OpenMM code with the backbone's topology and positions (N, CA, C; nanometers):
from openmm import Vec3, app, unit

residues = "UNK UNK UNK UNK UNK UNK UNK UNK UNK UNK UNK UNK UNK UNK UNK UNK UNK UNK UNK UNK UNK UNK UNK UNK UNK UNK UNK UNK UNK UNK UNK UNK UNK UNK UNK UNK UNK UNK UNK UNK UNK UNK UNK UNK UNK UNK UNK UNK UNK UNK UNK UNK UNK UNK UNK UNK UNK UNK UNK UNK UNK UNK UNK UNK UNK UNK UNK UNK UNK UNK UNK UNK UNK UNK UNK UNK UNK UNK UNK UNK UNK UNK UNK UNK UNK UNK UNK UNK UNK UNK UNK UNK UNK UNK UNK UNK UNK UNK UNK UNK UNK UNK UNK UNK UNK UNK".split()
positions = [
    Vec3(0.0850, -0.1174, 0.0000),
    Vec3(0.0000, 0.0000, 0.0000),
    Vec3(0.0898, 0.1240, 0.0000),
    Vec3(0.0603, 0.2152, -0.0893),
    Vec3(0.1409, 0.3361, -0.0999),
    Vec3(0.1051, 0.4332, 0.0125),
    Vec3(0.1938, 0.5283, 0.0406),
    Vec3(0.1611, 0.6303, 0.1413),
    Vec3(0.0348, 0.7089, 0.1053),
    Vec3(0.0131, 0.7324, -0.0232),
    Vec3(-0.1067, 0.8053, -0.0663),
    Vec3(-0.2331, 0.7241, -0.0376),
    Vec3(-0.2260, 0.5921, -0.0619),
    Vec3(-0.3414, 0.5061, -0.0344),
    Vec3(-0.3709, 0.5022, 0.1156),
    Vec3(-0.2643, 0.4949, 0.1961),
    Vec3(-0.2822, 0.4962, 0.3419),
    Vec3(-0.3470, 0.6266, 0.3868),
    Vec3(-0.3008, 0.7379, 0.3311),
    Vec3(-0.3554, 0.8689, 0.3673),
    Vec3(-0.5027, 0.8772, 0.3284),
    Vec3(-0.5357, 0.8251, 0.2112),
    Vec3(-0.6755, 0.8254, 0.1663),
    Vec3(-0.7630, 0.7440, 0.2622),
    Vec3(-0.7160, 0.6250, 0.3021),
    Vec3(-0.7908, 0.5430, 0.3981),
    Vec3(-0.8025, 0.6132, 0.5327),
    Vec3(-0.6933, 0.6754, 0.5766),
    Vec3(-0.6958, 0.7469, 0.7042),
    Vec3(-0.8005, 0.8586, 0.7014),
    Vec3(-0.8084, 0.9311, 0.5914),
    Vec3(-0.9090, 1.0373, 0.5789),
    Vec3(-1.0500, 0.9803, 0.5874),
    Vec3(-1.0726, 0.8646, 0.5232),
    Vec3(-1.2038, 0.8007, 0.5298),
    Vec3(-1.2351, 0.7545, 0.6716),
    Vec3(-1.1339, 0.7029, 0.7403),
    Vec3(-1.1528, 0.6577, 0.8786),
    Vec3(-1.1910, 0.7757, 0.9674),
    Vec3(-1.1247, 0.8879, 0.9497),
    Vec3(-1.1572, 1.0074, 1.0284),
    Vec3(-1.3013, 1.0500, 1.0017),
    Vec3(-1.3439, 1.0420, 0.8758),
    Vec3(-1.4836, 1.0737, 0.8446),
    Vec3(-1.5786, 0.9812, 0.9203),
    Vec3(-1.5429, 0.8532, 0.9296),
    Vec3(-1.6256, 0.7568, 1.0034),
    Vec3(-1.6244, 0.7907, 1.1519),
    Vec3(-1.5070, 0.8224, 1.2060),
    Vec3(-1.4969, 0.8561, 1.3483),
    Vec3(-1.5825, 0.9774, 1.3836),
    Vec3(-1.6000, 1.0663, 1.2883),
    Vec3(-1.6815, 1.1854, 1.3117),
    Vec3(-1.8309, 1.1551, 1.3136),
    Vec3(-1.8678, 1.0274, 1.2914),
    Vec3(-2.0086, 0.9873, 1.3016),
    Vec3(-2.0368, 0.9198, 1.4359),
    Vec3(-1.9344, 0.9081, 1.5200),
    Vec3(-1.9502, 0.8422, 1.6498),
    Vec3(-1.9537, 0.9498, 1.7579),
    Vec3(-2.0573, 0.9442, 1.8413),
    Vec3(-2.0761, 1.0459, 1.9442),
    Vec3(-2.0761, 0.9826, 2.0829),
    Vec3(-2.0189, 1.0548, 2.1778),
    Vec3(-2.0373, 1.0215, 2.3187),
    Vec3(-2.1807, 1.0623, 2.3476),
    Vec3(-2.2648, 0.9697, 2.3955),
    Vec3(-2.4067, 1.0039, 2.4111),
    Vec3(-2.4353, 1.1162, 2.5102),
    Vec3(-2.3408, 1.1493, 2.5955),
    Vec3(-2.3633, 1.2557, 2.6934),
    Vec3(-2.3193, 1.3924, 2.6431),
    Vec3(-2.2471, 1.3947, 2.5297),
    Vec3(-2.1911, 1.5195, 2.4782),
    Vec3(-2.2273, 1.5304, 2.3296),
    Vec3(-2.2851, 1.6404, 2.2857),
    Vec3(-2.3306, 1.6516, 2.1465),
    Vec3(-2.2188, 1.6848, 2.0469),
    Vec3(-2.1027, 1.6232, 2.0638),
    Vec3(-1.9892, 1.6456, 1.9746),
    Vec3(-1.9281, 1.5084, 1.9445),
    Vec3(-1.8827, 1.4892, 1.8200),
    Vec3(-1.8271, 1.3588, 1.7843),
    Vec3(-1.6938, 1.3328, 1.8559),
    Vec3(-1.6569, 1.2053, 1.8652),
    Vec3(-1.5387, 1.1662, 1.9435),
    Vec3(-1.4088, 1.2173, 1.8837),
    Vec3(-1.4057, 1.2392, 1.7524),
    Vec3(-1.2832, 1.2918, 1.6908),
    Vec3(-1.2617, 1.4374, 1.7321),
    Vec3(-1.3661, 1.5184, 1.7203),
    Vec3(-1.3564, 1.6596, 1.7577),
    Vec3(-1.3385, 1.6765, 1.9088),
    Vec3(-1.3886, 1.5808, 1.9861),
    Vec3(-1.3685, 1.5851, 2.1318),
    Vec3(-1.2236, 1.5599, 2.1710),
    Vec3(-1.1453, 1.5065, 2.0785),
    Vec3(-1.0055, 1.4766, 2.1093),
    Vec3(-0.9871, 1.3411, 2.1752),
    Vec3(-1.0852, 1.2533, 2.1607),
    Vec3(-1.0746, 1.1207, 2.2217),
    Vec3(-0.9893, 1.0247, 2.1393),
    Vec3(-0.9651, 1.0578, 2.0137),
    Vec3(-0.8827, 0.9735, 1.9274),
    Vec3(-0.7395, 1.0233, 1.9334),
    Vec3(-0.6517, 0.9390, 1.9868),
    Vec3(-0.5110, 0.9778, 1.9996),
    Vec3(-0.4293, 0.9403, 1.8766),
    Vec3(-0.4619, 0.8257, 1.8145),
    Vec3(-0.3811, 0.7818, 1.7006),
    Vec3(-0.4621, 0.6884, 1.6119),
    Vec3(-0.4427, 0.7023, 1.4810),
    Vec3(-0.5004, 0.6126, 1.3817),
    Vec3(-0.3844, 0.5639, 1.2960),
    Vec3(-0.3617, 0.4321, 1.2967),
    Vec3(-0.2534, 0.3744, 1.2166),
    Vec3(-0.3137, 0.2772, 1.1171),
    Vec3(-0.2814, 0.2971, 0.9893),
    Vec3(-0.3259, 0.2063, 0.8844),
    Vec3(-0.2056, 0.1226, 0.8432),
    Vec3(-0.2186, -0.0092, 0.8574),
    Vec3(-0.1098, -0.0992, 0.8195),
    Vec3(-0.1103, -0.1265, 0.6700),
    Vec3(-0.0024, -0.1874, 0.6224),
    Vec3(0.0085, -0.2216, 0.4805),
    Vec3(-0.1007, -0.3180, 0.4363),
    Vec3(-0.1557, -0.3940, 0.5320),
    Vec3(-0.2633, -0.4887, 0.5019),
    Vec3(-0.4015, -0.4262, 0.5185),
    Vec3(-0.4062, -0.2945, 0.5360),
    Vec3(-0.5303, -0.2173, 0.5533),
    Vec3(-0.5984, -0.2449, 0.6867),
    Vec3(-0.5245, -0.3039, 0.7813),
    Vec3(-0.5779, -0.3190, 0.9171),
    Vec3(-0.5515, -0.1884, 0.9914),
    Vec3(-0.6498, -0.1444, 1.0693),
    Vec3(-0.6403, -0.0164, 1.1388),
    Vec3(-0.6262, -0.0397, 1.2886),
    Vec3(-0.5305, 0.0286, 1.3480),
    Vec3(-0.5132, 0.0304, 1.4930),
    Vec3(-0.5437, 0.1714, 1.5405),
    Vec3(-0.6359, 0.1806, 1.6358),
    Vec3(-0.6769, 0.3102, 1.6892),
    Vec3(-0.6467, 0.3133, 1.8377),
    Vec3(-0.5819, 0.4203, 1.8801),
    Vec3(-0.5593, 0.4455, 2.0220),
    Vec3(-0.6524, 0.5600, 2.0593),
    Vec3(-0.7347, 0.5350, 2.1609),
    Vec3(-0.8310, 0.6373, 2.2016),
    Vec3(-0.8460, 0.6373, 2.3527),
    Vec3(-0.9116, 0.7393, 2.4008),
    Vec3(-0.9396, 0.7501, 2.5428),
    Vec3(-1.0881, 0.7771, 2.5617),
    Vec3(-1.1279, 0.7907, 2.6840),
    Vec3(-1.2648, 0.8273, 2.7199),
    Vec3(-1.2576, 0.9535, 2.8037),
    Vec3(-1.3692, 1.0225, 2.8176),
    Vec3(-1.3675, 1.1470, 2.8952),
    Vec3(-1.3330, 1.1216, 3.0411),
    Vec3(-1.3600, 0.9994, 3.0892),
    Vec3(-1.3188, 0.9617, 3.2245),
    Vec3(-1.3145, 0.8094, 3.2325),
    Vec3(-1.2331, 0.7543, 3.3235),
    Vec3(-1.2287, 0.6087, 3.3384),
    Vec3(-1.3643, 0.5490, 3.3780),
    Vec3(-1.4493, 0.6290, 3.4402),
    Vec3(-1.5812, 0.5814, 3.4834),
    Vec3(-1.6899, 0.6108, 3.3795),
    Vec3(-1.6499, 0.6405, 3.2580),
    Vec3(-1.7442, 0.6745, 3.1517),
    Vec3(-1.8470, 0.5620, 3.1346),
    Vec3(-1.9769, 0.5964, 3.1336),
    Vec3(-2.0798, 0.4937, 3.1237),
    Vec3(-2.0788, 0.4149, 2.9919),
    Vec3(-2.0127, 0.4672, 2.8884),
    Vec3(-2.0067, 0.3957, 2.7606),
    Vec3(-1.8702, 0.3301, 2.7387),
    Vec3(-1.7985, 0.3053, 2.8471),
    Vec3(-1.6645, 0.2464, 2.8375),
    Vec3(-1.6646, 0.1131, 2.7644),
    Vec3(-1.7713, 0.0380, 2.7748),
    Vec3(-1.7797, -0.0906, 2.7052),
    Vec3(-1.8279, -0.0741, 2.5615),
    Vec3(-1.9299, 0.0079, 2.5413),
    Vec3(-1.9936, 0.0141, 2.4104),
    Vec3(-1.9241, 0.1057, 2.3099),
    Vec3(-1.8667, 0.2153, 2.3545),
    Vec3(-1.8079, 0.3120, 2.2615),
    Vec3(-1.6893, 0.2541, 2.1826),
    Vec3(-1.5914, 0.1898, 2.2478),
    Vec3(-1.4820, 0.1302, 2.1698),
    Vec3(-1.5312, 0.0241, 2.0709),
    Vec3(-1.6317, -0.0537, 2.1099),
    Vec3(-1.6872, -0.1541, 2.0186),
    Vec3(-1.7527, -0.0881, 1.8979),
    Vec3(-1.8241, 0.0213, 1.9212),
    Vec3(-1.8870, 0.0933, 1.8109),
    Vec3(-1.7813, 0.1457, 1.7137),
    Vec3(-1.6731, 0.2027, 1.7685),
    Vec3(-1.5637, 0.2530, 1.6846),
    Vec3(-1.5052, 0.1389, 1.6021),
    Vec3(-1.4739, 0.0290, 1.6682),
    Vec3(-1.4137, -0.0859, 1.6010),
    Vec3(-1.5039, -0.1365, 1.4874),
    Vec3(-1.6319, -0.1510, 1.5149),
    Vec3(-1.7242, -0.2029, 1.4142),
    Vec3(-1.7408, -0.1080, 1.2969),
    Vec3(-1.7600, 0.0192, 1.3246),
    Vec3(-1.7805, 0.1159, 1.2160),
    Vec3(-1.6565, 0.1277, 1.1276),
    Vec3(-1.5394, 0.1331, 1.1886),
    Vec3(-1.4165, 0.1452, 1.1092),
    Vec3(-1.3929, 0.0175, 1.0295),
    Vec3(-1.4137, -0.0992, 1.0913),
    Vec3(-1.3922, -0.2266, 1.0222),
    Vec3(-1.4845, -0.2428, 0.9022),
    Vec3(-1.6009, -0.1798, 0.9048),
    Vec3(-1.6970, -0.1894, 0.7946),
    Vec3(-1.6699, -0.0883, 0.6832),
    Vec3(-1.5717, -0.0040, 0.7019),
    Vec3(-1.5379, 0.0964, 0.6019),
    Vec3(-1.4756, 0.0293, 0.4799),
    Vec3(-1.5188, 0.0689, 0.3620),
    Vec3(-1.4664, 0.0117, 0.2380),
    Vec3(-1.3136, 0.0243, 0.2328),
    Vec3(-1.2474, -0.0859, 0.2060),
    Vec3(-1.1025, -0.0869, 0.1926),
    Vec3(-1.0286, -0.1232, 0.3196),
    Vec3(-1.1008, -0.1366, 0.4302),
    Vec3(-1.0381, -0.1701, 0.5585),
    Vec3(-1.0524, -0.3203, 0.5819),
    Vec3(-0.9429, -0.3853, 0.6238),
    Vec3(-0.9475, -0.5303, 0.6465),
    Vec3(-0.9862, -0.5660, 0.7893),
    Vec3(-0.9786, -0.4714, 0.8804),
    Vec3(-1.0146, -0.4958, 1.0198),
    Vec3(-0.9715, -0.3784, 1.1050),
    Vec3(-1.0126, -0.3806, 1.2307),
    Vec3(-0.9807, -0.2697, 1.3203),
    Vec3(-0.9652, -0.3204, 1.4630),
    Vec3(-0.8670, -0.2653, 1.5313),
    Vec3(-0.8458, -0.2921, 1.6725),
    Vec3(-0.8409, -0.1583, 1.7448),
    Vec3(-0.9162, -0.1473, 1.8540),
    Vec3(-0.9182, -0.0248, 1.9331),
    Vec3(-0.8534, -0.0527, 2.0675),
    Vec3(-0.7603, 0.0332, 2.1033),
    Vec3(-0.6958, 0.0253, 2.2344),
    Vec3(-0.7362, 0.1482, 2.3147),
    Vec3(-0.7844, 0.1256, 2.4368),
    Vec3(-0.8197, 0.2353, 2.5265),
    Vec3(-0.6993, 0.2664, 2.6144),
    Vec3(-0.6693, 0.3944, 2.6243),
    Vec3(-0.5600, 0.4384, 2.7105),
    Vec3(-0.6061, 0.5610, 2.7893),
    Vec3(-0.5474, 0.5800, 2.9032),
    Vec3(-0.5769, 0.7002, 2.9823),
    Vec3(-0.4507, 0.7833, 3.0025),
    Vec3(-0.3513, 0.7585, 2.9172),
    Vec3(-0.2272, 0.8357, 2.9191),
    Vec3(-0.2079, 0.9004, 2.7847),
    Vec3(-0.2081, 1.0271, 2.7721),
    Vec3(-0.2361, 1.1233, 2.8776),
    Vec3(-0.3857, 1.1262, 2.9073),
    Vec3(-0.4217, 1.1672, 3.0285),
    Vec3(-0.5628, 1.1784, 3.0611),
    Vec3(-0.6288, 1.2864, 2.9745),
    Vec3(-0.7516, 1.2601, 2.9342),
    Vec3(-0.8242, 1.3555, 2.8513),
    Vec3(-0.8638, 1.4774, 2.9344),
    Vec3(-0.8554, 1.5945, 2.8722),
    Vec3(-0.9138, 1.7157, 2.9308),
    Vec3(-0.9661, 1.8017, 2.8167),
    Vec3(-1.0412, 1.9016, 2.8499),
    Vec3(-1.1111, 1.9782, 2.7461),
    Vec3(-1.0183, 2.0520, 2.6500),
    Vec3(-0.8919, 2.0712, 2.6854),
    Vec3(-0.7995, 2.1374, 2.5933),
    Vec3(-0.7679, 2.0498, 2.4718),
    Vec3(-0.8039, 1.9222, 2.4773),
    Vec3(-0.7804, 1.8309, 2.3653),
    Vec3(-0.8882, 1.8423, 2.2580),
    Vec3(-0.9951, 1.9132, 2.2891),
    Vec3(-1.1036, 1.9309, 2.1928),
    Vec3(-1.0602, 2.0274, 2.0830),
    Vec3(-1.1171, 2.0068, 1.9652),
    Vec3(-1.0934, 2.1020, 1.8573),
    Vec3(-1.1588, 2.2348, 1.8935),
    Vec3(-1.1191, 2.3384, 1.8243),
    Vec3(-1.1788, 2.4698, 1.8478),
    Vec3(-1.3292, 2.4665, 1.8198),
    Vec3(-1.3680, 2.3923, 1.7149),
    Vec3(-1.5104, 2.3811, 1.6807),
    Vec3(-1.5879, 2.3152, 1.7947),
    Vec3(-1.5302, 2.2110, 1.8553),
    Vec3(-1.5975, 2.1425, 1.9662),
    Vec3(-1.6094, 2.2350, 2.0868),
    Vec3(-1.5040, 2.3104, 2.1126),
    Vec3(-1.5083, 2.4031, 2.2271),
    Vec3(-1.6134, 2.5107, 2.2056),
    Vec3(-1.6259, 2.5590, 2.0834),
    Vec3(-1.7304, 2.6573, 2.0513),
    Vec3(-1.8694, 2.5965, 2.0689),
    Vec3(-1.8869, 2.4737, 2.0176),
    Vec3(-2.0160, 2.4045, 2.0269),
    Vec3(-2.0603, 2.3868, 2.1713),
    Vec3(-1.9638, 2.3605, 2.2591),
    Vec3(-1.9955, 2.3350, 2.3997),
    Vec3(-1.9876, 2.4602, 2.4880),
    Vec3(-1.9589, 2.5745, 2.4252),
    Vec3(-1.9591, 2.7015, 2.4995),
    Vec3(-1.8357, 2.7266, 2.5832),
    Vec3(-1.7232, 2.6646, 2.5465),
    Vec3(-1.5996, 2.6866, 2.6210),
    Vec3(-1.5180, 2.8030, 2.5657),
    Vec3(-1.5639, 2.8618, 2.4563),
    Vec3(-1.4893, 2.9738, 2.3970),
    Vec3(-1.5824, 3.0923, 2.3806),
] * unit.nanometer
topology = app.Topology()
chain = topology.addChain("A")
for resn in residues:
    res = topology.addResidue(resn, chain)
    for name in ("N", "CA", "C"):
        topology.addAtom(name, app.Element.getBySymbol(name[0]), res)
């Protein structure tokens, strides 16, 4: 897979991630800054490192599964693995400017 093909897949994955919402916050998980890393392998397998707004997040079980399923179903992707991490811990400064505006932080 060429670097251009990987970049194209990564862009599509980001578009998919922007369709996933934390049910308690009206902003998608990508704009919230919950996605730390998206890696596309040469075999089109995707590894995602993400966090949650808190370790006690009520969707700790369902949200990573939703991400994994939606990304794995994306055309051109052979599979997806999601790893949850709390390093660094999430805080509101990780949100995009658009997310901060949407939530009234700016």
